[in-house]
C-alpha positions as CSV (number, residue, x, y, z in Angstrom):
1,M,0.0,0.0,0.0
2,I,3.0,2.5,0.5
3,V,4.1,1.8,-2.7
4,L,0.8,2.8,-4.2
5,F,0.8,6.1,-2.0
6,R,4.6,6.7,-3.4
7,A,3.7,6.1,-6.9
8,L,0.4,8.4,-7.0
9,T,2.4,11.3,-5.0
10,Y,5.2,11.1,-7.6
11,A,2.5,10.7,-10.4
12,T,0.7,13.8,-9.2
13,L,3.7,15.8,-8.9
14,F,4.8,14.8,-12.5
15,I,1.1,15.5,-13.7
16,G,0.7,18.8,-12.0
17,L,4.2,20.1,-13.1
18,L,4.2,18.9,-16.8
19,L,0.6,18.4,-17.7
20,V,-1.0,21.2,-15.7
21,F,1.5,24.0,-14.4
22,V,3.7,24.4,-17.7
23,P,0.4,24.4,-20.3
24,D,-1.2,26.8,-18.0
25,R,1.6,29.2,-18.1
26,I,1.5,28.6,-21.9
27,L,-2.1,29.6,-22.0
28,A,-2.3,32.6,-19.4
29,P,-0.2,34.9,-21.2
30,A,-1.9,34.3,-24.2
31,G,-5.2,35.1,-22.6
32,I,-6.6,31.5,-23.6
33,V,-9.3,30.5,-20.9
34,R,-11.5,27.9,-22.7
35,P,-12.9,27.7,-26.3
36,A,-15.7,29.9,-26.9
37,T,-17.7,27.2,-28.2
38,I,-17.3,23.5,-27.9
39,G,-17.3,21.7,-31.4
40,L,-16.4,18.5,-32.7
41,L,-12.6,19.1,-32.2
42,Q,-13.0,19.9,-28.7
43,I,-15.3,16.7,-28.1
44,L,-12.5,14.7,-29.9
45,A,-9.9,16.7,-27.8
46,M,-11.7,15.5,-24.6
47,L,-11.7,11.8,-25.9
48,V,-7.7,12.0,-26.3
49,I,-7.5,13.5,-22.9
50,V,-9.5,10.8,-21.4
51,A,-7.7,8.0,-23.2
52,G,-4.2,9.5,-22.4
53,A,-4.9,10.0,-18.7
54,A,-6.5,6.5,-18.6
55,L,-3.4,4.8,-20.2
56,A,-1.1,7.0,-17.8
57,I,-3.1,5.9,-14.7
58,A,-3.3,2.2,-15.9
59,S,0.6,2.2,-16.4
60,I,1.2,3.9,-12.8
61,L,-0.7,1.4,-11.3
62,T,1.0,-1.5,-13.1
63,F,4.1,0.1,-11.9
64,A,2.8,0.0,-8.2
65,F,1.2,-3.4,-8.1
66,I,3.2,-5.6,-10.6
67,G,6.9,-3.6,-10.5
68,K,6.6,-2.6,-7.0
69,G,7.8,0.7,-7.5
70,T,6.9,4.1,-8.9
71,P,7.4,6.2,-12.2
72,A,10.1,8.3,-10.4
73,P,13.8,7.5,-11.6
74,F,14.8,7.4,-8.1
75,D,12.3,5.0,-6.8
76,P,11.9,2.7,-9.8
77,P,10.0,-0.7,-9.9
78,R,11.9,-3.7,-8.5
79,K,10.6,-6.0,-11.2
80,L,10.6,-5.6,-14.9
81,V,6.8,-4.7,-15.8
82,V,5.9,-6.3,-19.0
83,A,2.1,-6.5,-17.9
84,G,-0.9,-4.2,-18.3
85,P,-0.2,-1.6,-20.9
86,Y,3.2,-2.6,-21.1
87,R,2.4,-5.6,-22.8
88,W,1.9,-3.7,-25.9
89,V,4.3,-1.0,-25.8
90,R,7.4,-0.3,-23.8
91,N,6.3,3.5,-22.8
92,P,2.8,3.5,-22.5
93,M,2.8,6.0,-19.4
94,Y,4.8,8.8,-21.6
95,I,2.5,7.9,-24.5
96,G,-0.5,8.6,-22.0
97,A,1.1,12.0,-20.9
98,G,1.9,13.1,-24.6
99,L,-2.0,12.2,-25.4
100,V,-3.2,14.4,-22.5
101,L,-0.9,17.4,-23.9
102,L,-2.0,16.6,-27.7
103,G,-5.5,16.8,-26.2
104,A,-4.9,19.8,-24.6
105,A,-3.4,21.7,-27.6
106,M,-6.5,20.6,-29.7
107,F,-9.1,21.6,-26.8
108,Y,-7.6,25.0,-26.9
109,G,-6.6,25.4,-30.5
110,S,-2.9,26.5,-29.1
111,I,-0.1,26.6,-31.0
112,G,2.0,27.3,-28.1
113,L,0.7,23.6,-26.3
114,V,1.6,22.0,-29.8
115,L,5.0,23.4,-29.4
116,Y,5.4,22.2,-26.1
117,T,4.0,18.8,-26.9
118,I,6.5,18.4,-29.4
119,A,9.4,19.5,-26.9
120,F,8.2,17.4,-24.3
121,W,8.0,14.2,-26.8
122,S,11.7,15.2,-28.0
123,M,13.0,15.6,-24.3
124,V,11.0,12.3,-23.4
125,H,12.6,10.2,-26.3
126,L,16.2,11.3,-25.6
127,F,15.5,10.6,-22.0
128,V,14.3,7.1,-22.6
129,L,16.8,6.4,-25.3
130,F,20.1,7.8,-23.6
131,Y,19.2,7.0,-19.9
132,E,15.9,4.9,-19.3
133,E,17.0,2.0,-21.5
134,P,20.5,1.7,-20.6
135,V,19.6,1.8,-16.9
136,L,16.8,-1.0,-17.8
137,R,19.5,-2.9,-19.5
138,R,21.9,-3.1,-16.7
139,K,19.4,-3.8,-14.0
140,F,17.5,-6.7,-16.0
141,G,19.7,-7.6,-18.4
142,A,18.7,-10.5,-20.8
143,E,15.1,-10.2,-19.6
144,Y,14.9,-6.5,-20.8
145,D,16.7,-7.3,-24.1
146,T,14.2,-10.0,-25.0
147,Y,11.2,-7.7,-23.8
148,S,12.5,-4.9,-25.9
149,A,13.2,-7.0,-28.7
150,T,9.4,-7.8,-29.0
151,R,8.0,-4.5,-27.9
152,R,8.0,-1.2,-29.8
153,R,9.2,1.9,-28.0
154,W,6.4,3.9,-29.1
155,I,4.1,2.3,-31.3
156,P,1.9,-0.3,-29.9
157,K,2.4,-4.1,-31.1
158,W,-1.1,-5.6,-31.0
159,R,0.0,-9.1,-31.7
160,S,2.6,-11.1,-30.1
């Protein structure tokens, strides 16, 4: 239960900073509060946001319950997590966060949020490539090599 508390605490801080605070700092100076009307694009955007949030939350819970750890690099899972959303793709938590940002950019029609989303994805990709994957290879060895050979980094592989 303590692992779940830690995972939710770290996730809340991550979500609060990267998915709420920074986008708000982008939107506020531009005077964007909310769209004047809710049209098809905003409805689609809300679906993207909900799907991204659900994916991120499912990934965090899988980390806590199966991996016995958290999303934070300083408190990682003790076991290699290959279940839940991780059975289809190696980085579902980041994909979920990126979908939330993309949905917000669509909802508000904000070029600033589009640019932030691109920057977020670029930084996450570099972090995964140069930090996270080497750490996982050192920690889990052949188990991670097998997993990464059968799961793509960003695009889900629906069939085994």
